[in-house]
C-alpha positions as CSV (number, residue, x, y, z in Angstrom):
1,M,-0.3,0.0,-0.5
2,P,1.8,3.2,-0.9
3,R,2.6,5.7,1.7
4,T,1.1,9.1,1.7
5,A,3.8,11.6,2.1
6,I,3.4,13.8,5.1
7,Q,3.5,17.3,3.7
8,N,5.5,19.8,6.5
9,P,3.7,22.9,7.3
10,P,5.0,26.0,5.4
11,S,7.6,27.9,7.4
12,P,7.2,31.4,8.5
13,P,8.4,34.0,6.5
14,P,11.8,34.6,7.9
15,R,12.3,37.6,10.7
16,A,14.0,40.7,9.6
17,P,17.4,40.4,11.6
18,A,17.4,42.3,14.9
19,S,20.2,44.6,15.1
20,R,23.4,43.5,17.8
21,K,22.7,46.3,19.7
22,A,19.3,45.4,20.2
23,A,20.1,41.8,20.7
24,C,22.8,42.6,23.7
25,R,20.0,44.9,25.2
26,S,17.4,41.8,25.3
27,G,19.6,39.7,26.9
28,A,20.9,42.2,29.1
29,R,17.6,42.6,30.4
30,A,16.8,39.0,30.5
31,R,20.1,38.1,32.7
32,M,18.8,40.9,35.1
33,A,15.6,39.7,36.0
34,R,17.1,36.0,36.8
35,R,19.6,38.1,38.8
36,M,16.7,40.0,40.6
37,K,14.6,36.8,41.4
38,R,17.6,34.9,42.9
39,A,18.4,37.8,45.2
40,S,14.9,38.1,46.2
41,M,14.4,34.6,47.2
42,R,17.9,34.5,48.7
43,A,17.1,37.7,50.8
44,R,13.6,36.4,51.9
45,S,15.0,33.3,53.0
46,L,16.9,35.1,56.0
47,P,15.6,36.9,58.8
48,N,15.4,40.4,58.8
49,E,18.4,40.7,61.4
50,T,20.6,38.1,59.7
51,R,19.8,39.4,56.1
52,T,20.4,43.4,57.4
53,S,23.8,42.6,59.0
54,N,25.2,39.9,55.9
55,A,24.4,42.5,53.4
56,R,26.4,44.9,55.4
57,E,29.4,42.7,55.8
58,A,29.1,41.7,52.1
59,W,29.0,45.3,50.9
60,E,31.9,46.4,53.1
61,C,33.6,43.5,52.0
62,G,33.2,44.3,48.1
63,D,31.0,41.2,47.6
64,R,28.8,42.4,44.8
65,S,27.2,39.3,43.8
66,P,24.7,38.2,42.4
67,L,24.0,41.3,40.9
68,S,27.4,43.5,40.1
69,A,27.5,47.2,41.4
70,G,26.0,49.0,38.6
71,D,23.0,46.6,38.6
72,W,21.6,48.1,42.2
73,S,19.2,50.7,41.1
74,P,17.2,52.6,43.3
75,S,13.7,51.3,42.1
76,T,15.0,48.0,42.0
77,L,16.5,47.8,45.5
78,G,12.8,49.6,46.4
79,R,11.2,47.3,44.7
80,L,13.2,44.0,46.2
81,R,12.9,46.2,49.7
82,L,16.8,46.1,49.9
83,L,17.2,49.2,50.3
84,P,17.0,50.4,53.8
85,A,17.2,53.7,55.6
86,T,19.3,55.3,57.6
87,A,18.9,57.3,60.8
88,T,19.8,60.3,58.9
89,G,17.4,59.3,56.3
90,E,20.1,58.4,53.8
91,A,20.2,55.3,51.7
92,G,21.9,52.4,53.2
93,P,24.0,49.8,51.4
94,P,22.0,47.3,49.6
95,R,21.0,44.2,51.6
96,C,22.7,41.5,49.0
97,P,22.6,38.1,50.0
98,P,25.1,36.8,52.4
99,C,28.4,35.8,50.7
100,C,29.1,32.0,50.0
101,G,32.3,30.5,51.7
102,T,32.1,27.6,48.6
103,R,32.5,30.3,46.1
104,P,36.0,31.5,44.6
105,G,37.2,34.1,47.2
106,G,34.4,33.4,49.7
107,A,37.0,32.0,52.0
108,D,38.9,35.4,52.1
109,Q,36.1,37.3,52.3
110,S,34.6,35.2,55.2
111,A,38.1,36.2,57.3
112,R,37.8,39.6,56.5
113,R,33.8,39.7,57.7
114,Q,35.0,38.2,60.8
115,K,37.0,41.5,62.1
116,L,34.2,43.8,61.2
117,R,31.7,44.3,64.1
118,P,28.0,43.3,64.1
119,V,25.5,45.6,62.6
120,A,21.9,45.8,64.4
121,A,19.4,45.7,62.3
122,L,17.7,49.0,61.2
123,P,14.0,49.8,62.4
124,S,11.7,49.7,59.5
125,M,8.6,52.2,59.9
126,S,5.3,51.1,59.0
127,S,2.6,53.0,56.5
128,V,0.9,54.2,59.5
129,E,4.0,55.6,61.2
130,R,5.3,57.1,57.9
131,I,2.3,58.9,57.2
132,A,1.8,60.1,60.9
133,E,5.3,61.2,60.7
134,R,4.6,63.0,57.3
135,A,1.5,64.5,59.2
136,R,3.7,65.7,61.9
137,A,6.2,67.4,59.7
138,A,3.7,69.7,57.8
139,L,2.0,70.7,61.1
140,N,5.4,71.9,62.6
141,G,6.0,73.7,59.0
142,R,2.4,75.5,59.3
143,T,3.2,76.4,63.2
144,A,6.5,77.7,62.4
145,A,4.6,79.8,59.5
146,G,2.0,80.9,62.1
147,R,-1.0,78.7,59.9
148,L,-1.7,76.2,62.7
149,R,-5.7,75.8,62.9
150,R,-7.2,74.2,65.9
151,L,-10.6,73.7,67.0
152,E,-12.3,75.5,70.1
153,A,-15.4,74.0,71.6
154,R,-17.7,77.0,71.9
155,P,-19.9,77.0,75.0
156,A,-23.3,77.8,74.9
157,K,-23.2,81.2,76.8
158,A,-19.8,82.3,75.8
159,P,-18.4,85.0,77.6
160,W,-17.6,87.5,74.5
161,L,-19.2,89.5,71.8
162,N,-19.5,86.9,69.3
163,L,-18.1,89.0,66.0
164,A,-16.9,85.6,64.2
165,D,-19.8,83.8,62.6
166,N,-22.4,84.2,59.9
167,D,-25.6,84.1,61.4
168,Y,-26.0,88.1,60.0
169,L,-29.6,88.2,61.0
170,G,-29.5,86.3,64.4
171,L,-32.2,83.9,63.1
172,A,-30.3,81.3,64.3
173,R,-31.5,81.9,68.0
174,D,-34.8,83.5,66.4
175,P,-38.2,81.6,69.0
176,A,-40.0,81.2,65.6
177,V,-37.1,79.2,63.7
178,V,-36.3,77.4,66.5
179,A,-39.9,76.2,67.3
180,A,-40.3,75.1,63.5
181,A,-36.9,73.0,63.8
182,A,-38.4,71.5,66.6
183,D,-41.9,70.7,65.1
184,A,-39.9,69.3,61.9
185,A,-38.5,67.2,64.2
186,R,-41.8,66.2,65.9
187,V,-43.2,65.0,62.4
188,W,-40.5,64.2,59.8
189,G,-37.6,63.0,62.6
190,A,-34.4,64.2,63.6
191,S,-32.8,62.9,60.3
192,A,-34.0,62.4,56.8
193,S,-32.5,58.4,57.2
194,A,-31.6,58.2,53.3
195,S,-30.4,59.5,50.7
196,P,-32.7,61.9,48.4
197,L,-33.3,59.5,45.7
198,L,-34.5,56.7,48.0
199,T,-36.7,58.0,50.8
200,G,-34.9,61.2,51.8
201,Y,-36.3,63.7,49.8
202,T,-39.8,64.4,51.7
203,E,-42.5,67.2,51.0
204,L,-40.7,69.4,53.3
205,H,-37.6,69.6,51.0
206,A,-40.2,69.9,48.2
207,E,-42.0,73.1,49.9
208,L,-38.6,74.5,50.2
209,E,-37.3,74.1,46.9
210,R,-40.4,75.8,45.7
211,A,-40.4,78.7,48.1
212,L,-36.7,79.7,47.6
213,A,-37.1,79.7,43.8
214,A,-40.2,82.1,44.1
215,W,-38.2,84.1,46.3
216,H,-35.4,84.5,43.6
217,G,-37.2,84.4,40.7
218,Y,-36.4,81.1,39.3
219,P,-38.4,78.0,38.2
220,H,-36.3,75.6,39.5
221,G,-34.7,74.6,42.7
222,L,-32.6,71.6,44.2
223,V,-32.0,71.5,48.2
224,W,-28.1,70.3,48.9
225,N,-26.5,69.0,52.5
226,S,-23.6,72.0,51.9
227,G,-22.7,74.9,50.3
228,F,-19.5,73.2,49.4
229,A,-21.4,70.2,48.3
230,A,-23.6,72.3,45.9
231,N,-20.7,74.4,44.5
232,A,-18.4,71.3,44.0
233,A,-21.3,69.3,42.4
234,V,-22.6,72.5,39.8
235,L,-19.0,73.4,38.9
236,G,-17.5,69.6,38.6
237,G,-20.5,68.5,36.8
238,L,-21.7,70.9,33.9
239,P,-18.3,71.9,32.7
240,R,-16.4,69.6,30.6
241,R,-12.8,68.9,29.4
242,G,-12.2,71.5,26.4
243,D,-15.0,73.9,28.3
244,V,-13.5,77.0,29.5
245,V,-14.5,78.4,32.7
246,L,-13.4,82.0,33.9
247,A,-13.7,82.8,37.4
248,D,-12.8,85.5,39.6
249,R,-9.5,85.4,41.0
250,L,-11.2,85.1,45.0
251,I,-13.7,82.6,44.1
252,H,-14.5,80.3,47.0
253,A,-12.8,77.1,47.5
254,S,-15.5,74.8,46.7
255,M,-15.8,76.4,43.2
256,V,-12.2,76.1,42.5
257,A,-12.5,72.6,43.8
258,G,-15.4,71.6,41.5
259,I,-13.8,73.5,38.2
260,L,-10.6,71.6,38.9
261,R,-12.6,68.3,39.0
262,S,-14.3,68.9,35.5
263,G,-11.2,69.0,33.3
264,A,-12.5,72.2,32.1
265,R,-10.0,75.2,31.8
266,L,-10.0,77.5,34.6
267,R,-8.8,80.9,33.8
268,R,-8.9,83.5,37.0
269,F,-9.4,87.3,36.1
270,P,-8.4,90.2,38.5
271,H,-10.8,90.5,41.3
272,N,-13.9,92.3,40.3
273,D,-12.2,93.8,36.9
274,L,-14.9,93.3,34.2
275,G,-12.6,94.6,31.8
276,A,-10.1,92.1,32.1
277,L,-13.3,89.9,31.6
278,R,-14.5,91.0,28.4
279,V,-10.9,90.1,27.0
280,M,-11.1,87.0,28.2
281,L,-14.9,86.7,27.0
282,A,-13.5,88.3,23.5
283,E,-11.0,85.8,22.9
284,A,-13.3,82.6,23.8
285,A,-15.2,83.8,21.6
286,E,-13.0,83.4,18.4
287,R,-12.8,79.9,19.1
288,R,-16.6,79.1,20.3
289,S,-19.3,77.8,17.9
290,P,-23.1,78.9,18.4
291,T,-24.6,75.7,20.1
292,R,-23.5,72.9,22.5
293,Q,-25.2,69.7,23.8
294,L,-25.8,70.2,27.6
295,P,-25.4,67.3,29.7
296,G,-28.9,65.8,29.2
297,G,-28.7,66.0,25.2
298,E,-30.5,69.2,25.0
299,A,-29.3,72.0,22.6
300,N,-28.0,75.1,25.1
301,E,-27.9,78.6,23.5
302,H,-25.0,78.9,25.8
303,A,-22.4,77.3,24.1
304,G,-20.5,75.1,21.6
305,S,-21.1,71.5,19.9
306,E,-19.8,69.0,22.2
307,T,-17.3,67.6,19.2
308,G,-16.4,71.8,18.3
309,A,-15.2,74.6,20.3
310,P,-15.5,75.4,24.0
311,A,-18.3,76.2,26.2
312,V,-17.9,79.1,28.0
313,F,-18.5,79.8,31.9
314,V,-18.4,82.7,34.0
315,V,-18.3,82.0,37.9
316,T,-18.6,85.2,40.4
317,E,-20.0,85.8,43.7
318,S,-22.0,88.7,44.7
319,I,-20.4,89.3,48.0
320,Y,-17.0,87.6,48.9
321,S,-16.5,86.0,51.8
322,M,-12.8,87.7,52.6
323,D,-13.4,90.9,51.4
324,G,-16.9,92.1,52.0
325,D,-17.2,93.7,48.3
326,G,-18.7,92.4,44.8
327,P,-18.8,93.0,41.2
328,D,-21.3,95.0,39.3
329,L,-24.2,92.7,38.6
330,A,-26.0,94.7,36.2
331,A,-22.9,95.0,34.3
332,L,-22.4,91.2,34.1
333,A,-25.9,90.7,33.1
334,Q,-25.1,92.6,30.4
335,L,-22.1,90.9,29.1
336,R,-23.9,87.7,29.7
337,K,-26.2,89.0,27.1
338,E,-23.5,90.1,25.0
339,F,-21.1,86.9,24.8
340,G,-23.7,84.3,25.7
341,F,-21.8,82.6,28.5
342,L,-23.5,80.2,31.4
343,W,-23.1,82.3,34.4
344,V,-23.1,80.6,37.7
345,L,-23.5,83.0,41.0
346,D,-22.8,82.5,44.4
347,E,-25.1,84.4,46.7
348,A,-24.3,83.2,50.2
349,H,-23.1,86.0,52.0
350,A,-26.2,88.7,50.1
351,T,-29.2,86.5,50.6
352,G,-31.1,88.2,53.3
353,W,-29.1,91.1,53.8
354,F,-29.8,93.0,50.6
355,G,-32.6,93.5,48.2
356,P,-36.0,95.1,49.1
357,T,-37.4,91.1,49.8
358,G,-34.0,90.5,51.1
359,A,-33.5,88.4,48.0
360,G,-29.9,89.3,47.9
361,A,-27.5,91.5,45.4
362,L,-29.0,90.6,42.1
363,E,-32.2,91.8,43.8
364,A,-30.9,95.2,45.2
365,Q,-28.9,96.0,41.8
366,G,-32.2,95.3,39.5
367,C,-31.2,92.0,37.9
368,P,-32.8,89.0,39.4
369,G,-33.7,85.4,37.7
370,E,-30.3,86.9,35.2
371,P,-27.9,84.1,36.1
372,D,-28.3,80.7,34.7
373,V,-27.6,78.9,38.0
374,L,-27.8,80.7,41.4
375,V,-26.1,79.3,44.3
376,G,-27.7,80.0,47.8
377,T,-26.8,78.9,51.4
378,L,-29.4,78.0,54.3
379,G,-26.9,78.2,56.8
380,K,-26.0,82.3,56.9
381,S,-28.7,84.6,56.9
382,L,-31.7,81.8,57.0
383,G,-29.8,80.7,60.5
384,A,-30.2,76.9,59.3
385,Q,-28.2,74.4,57.7
386,G,-27.6,73.2,54.1
387,A,-27.7,75.3,50.6
388,Y,-29.9,75.5,47.5
389,T,-29.1,75.8,43.5
390,L,-31.7,77.5,41.3
391,F,-32.1,77.2,37.4
392,R,-33.5,79.1,34.5
393,D,-33.2,75.6,32.5
394,G,-34.7,72.4,34.1
395,A,-32.7,69.9,32.5
396,L,-29.3,71.5,34.6
397,R,-31.6,70.2,37.5
398,E,-32.1,67.1,36.2
399,W,-28.7,66.3,35.2
400,L,-27.6,67.0,38.8
401,L,-29.8,65.2,40.4
402,N,-28.8,61.9,38.3
403,E,-25.3,62.9,38.2
404,A,-23.8,64.8,41.0
405,A,-22.1,62.3,43.7
406,E,-22.9,65.0,46.7
407,F,-26.7,64.5,45.7
408,I,-27.1,60.8,45.3
409,Y,-24.6,59.7,47.9
410,S,-25.4,60.9,51.1
411,T,-28.2,61.3,54.0
412,Y,-30.3,64.4,52.7
413,L,-30.4,67.3,54.6
414,A,-32.1,67.0,58.1
415,P,-35.5,67.5,58.9
416,P,-35.3,70.4,61.1
417,A,-33.0,72.2,59.4
418,V,-35.6,72.1,56.5
419,G,-38.4,73.2,58.9
420,A,-35.8,76.1,60.3
421,A,-35.2,77.4,56.6
422,L,-39.4,77.8,56.0
423,A,-39.8,79.6,59.1
424,A,-36.8,81.5,58.4
425,L,-37.9,82.7,54.9
426,E,-41.2,84.3,56.6
427,R,-39.3,85.9,59.1
428,I,-36.8,87.5,56.8
429,H,-39.9,89.1,54.9
430,E,-41.2,90.3,58.2
431,L,-38.2,92.5,59.1
432,G,-37.5,93.8,55.4
433,G,-38.5,97.2,56.9
434,E,-34.9,97.2,59.3
435,R,-32.8,96.5,56.1
436,A,-31.9,99.7,55.4
437,Q,-30.5,100.1,59.5
438,W,-28.6,97.1,58.9
439,H,-26.7,99.0,56.0
440,A,-26.4,102.1,58.2
441,L,-24.7,99.6,60.8
442,S,-22.4,98.3,58.7
443,R,-21.5,101.8,57.4
444,S,-21.0,103.2,61.0
445,W,-18.6,100.3,62.1
446,R,-16.4,100.9,59.3
447,T,-16.0,104.5,60.5
448,A,-15.5,103.5,64.0
449,M,-12.5,101.1,62.7
450,Q,-10.9,103.5,60.4
451,Q,-10.8,106.4,62.9
452,V,-8.6,104.1,65.2
453,G,-6.4,103.6,62.2
454,A,-7.3,99.8,60.6
455,E,-7.1,99.1,57.1
456,V,-11.1,99.0,56.5
457,P,-12.8,99.5,53.1
458,E,-15.6,101.2,52.2
459,G,-19.1,99.2,51.9
460,D,-22.5,98.1,53.5
461,S,-22.4,94.3,53.7
462,P,-21.9,92.2,56.9
463,I,-18.6,91.4,56.2
464,V,-15.8,94.0,57.4
465,P,-12.1,92.7,57.0
466,V,-9.7,94.6,58.8
467,R,-6.2,93.6,57.1
468,L,-2.9,93.3,59.6
469,G,-0.5,92.1,56.8
470,S,1.3,89.5,58.3
471,A,-0.2,86.3,59.8
472,A,1.8,86.5,63.1
473,R,0.1,90.1,63.7
474,A,-3.0,89.2,62.8
475,V,-3.0,86.3,65.7
476,N,-1.7,88.9,68.0
477,V,-4.4,91.1,67.3
478,Q,-7.3,88.3,67.3
479,R,-5.8,87.1,70.8
480,A,-5.9,90.7,72.5
481,L,-9.3,91.3,71.3
482,R,-10.2,87.8,72.7
483,E,-8.9,89.0,76.1
484,R,-11.0,92.1,76.0
485,G,-14.3,90.3,75.2
486,F,-14.6,90.3,71.6
487,R,-14.6,87.1,69.2
488,V,-13.5,87.9,66.1
489,S,-12.2,85.6,63.0
490,C,-8.5,85.3,62.0
491,I,-8.1,84.8,58.5
492,R,-4.0,83.6,57.6
493,P,-2.9,82.2,54.0
494,P,-3.4,79.8,51.7
495,T,-7.2,81.3,52.4
496,V,-6.2,84.4,51.7
497,P,-3.0,85.7,49.4
498,E,0.5,85.7,51.0
499,G,0.9,89.0,52.9
500,T,-2.9,90.0,53.4
501,A,-3.5,88.5,56.8
502,R,-6.7,89.9,58.3
503,L,-9.4,89.7,60.9
504,R,-12.6,89.0,59.5
505,V,-15.5,91.1,61.8
506,S,-19.0,89.7,60.9
507,L,-22.0,92.2,61.5
508,R,-25.2,91.3,63.0
509,R,-28.8,92.7,63.0
510,G,-29.2,94.0,66.8
511,L,-25.6,95.5,67.6
512,T,-25.5,98.6,69.3
513,E,-23.7,101.9,69.0
514,A,-22.4,100.7,73.1
515,Q,-20.8,97.7,71.8
516,R,-19.5,99.2,68.6
517,D,-17.5,101.9,70.9
518,A,-16.5,99.5,72.9
519,F,-14.8,97.3,70.0
520,A,-13.5,100.2,68.8
521,A,-11.3,100.7,71.9
522,A,-10.6,97.2,72.4
523,L,-9.3,97.1,68.7
524,T,-7.1,100.7,69.6
525,E,-5.4,98.6,72.6
526,A,-4.9,95.4,70.5
527,W,-3.5,97.5,67.7
528,S,-0.6,98.9,70.1
529,C,-0.2,95.2,71.9
530,A,0.2,94.1,68.2
C-alpha cells in the first residue's frame, strides 16, 4: 500500500535580523530579571536581622554578588525591599545575599568579615508611622509659619461678643425659627434617614425648593446638604473637558475644587475686573461655535457643540466672603447677553442682607433671575443648615440629581434644618423694614474702625475685613481682642493671598452703638499690643 507523503507545515516568513545592539539589550534585560529573582529568593529566606547584617558585611567586603554594583538601581532595590534607610534618612547599603564560603574568593571574604563588628538591624517604619511622621512634619511647618489651625468648642453662653459667625440676621436663635425646627423633628424625625433618591426627599424638602425658587424668581430649585457640596457639584458636573471657565480670582475654594475636577480649562481674571473679563470673553468667542449639547442631550444657547469649540462659563460671587465686596452684577448681566456664556453666581453672603425682599444683591441691583445657575445657602442669614441651587433651565437640575455624587450618595438634609429654613424665610419678609438700618450699621462700624487706624474698606455688607498683613500680627491682635471680650475670625494664608492676613468682623442685626464703641476701643488697645 503506498505511503501518503506527510506534508510539512509551511515555515513562517523569515524574521528581519535584529541589530546586534538590540539583541545585547534584550539579553541584558533577561539576565537582570534572573538575577533579581535569585536575589529576592535568597534574601527572603533569611531573618530580617541576619539579612541586614550580612548585606552590610558583604557590601563592605566588596562582595556585589549576585548583582554587579551597576545593577543596584534605587528602583530595583526599592521593589526588593533591599534599600534600608539610615537614621539620617540617607540610603544605606543594599541587602545583598550573604557571601558563600564555597564560591571562589568566599573564604577570604569570610575571614575579613570576622574582623567587622556586627551591625544591628535598622528599624523599619510601617505605613501608618510614615504617614503620621509626614503629618507631624507638615504641622510643624504650619506652626513655624503661623498657619496652624485648631478646633475650639464654643460654650452655649460664651463670655464674649461673637463677631465671627455668619448669623447675620440673628435667626439661628430666633424663637420662631427654633420652634419650626422642633416641629419638623416631631413630624418628620431628626434625620432624613436616606439619600434623596431613596426616601430622604420629603414633602418638606419640596416645599422649601418651591419657596426658594419663588423668592429669587427662578422656575427650578434643588436643596443640598452644604454650600461646598452644591458649588463643587455644579462646577464639577456642568463644565466638561475642553470647556473654558472664567472665574474671579477670589472665588470660594468649593468652586475651585469643582472646576478642577471637571477637567475644564480654568482662567482667572483680577478681582472684580470686568474689563479683563471682557477681554477673555472676546478671546474665547473666537474659538467658540454657536451651539452645544447640554449634558442631558438638549441644545443650549450658551455654548458650542460637544465636538466643536469649548463652552464658556463665568463664575463669580455677589459678596466675597473674605473681602465683603462684590462686582457690578448689572454689568455682568449685560456681558452675558452680549457673549452668551453660562453664568454661575454664588449669593451665599448677600442673601437676606440685600434687596427689597432680602433675595440678595441681584435683587438690590435690579437684575434678579439673570444668572443661569444661582447658588445660595441656608446656614448664614437664614440661620439653618444646608444650601440650594436655582436654575433657569430644568435640564440642569435633572442632570445634577442624576449625576452629582454629592447629591446621590449621602443622607439628605435633616428635616429640622428644612423646617428652620422655611420659618426663616417668613421672618426675613417680616424684617424687611429694618434692612436700611443694617446697611447703616455696617457703615458706622467701618467708620469707627477706620478712626483708630485700621485698614478697612468702604461698604455696607455684613463682612468687614481688617487687613493686617502678616499672619503673626493677625493672630496677636485676635488674641488681644479675645482677652477684651470680642471674638473675631483670623484669616491667614492659604485662605487669603500671602501678605494679606486679616481679621474678619461679621456684623449682625441688633448690634448697638455701645458695642461698636467698646469694640473700637478694644481694637485700639489690641493694635498697640501687636
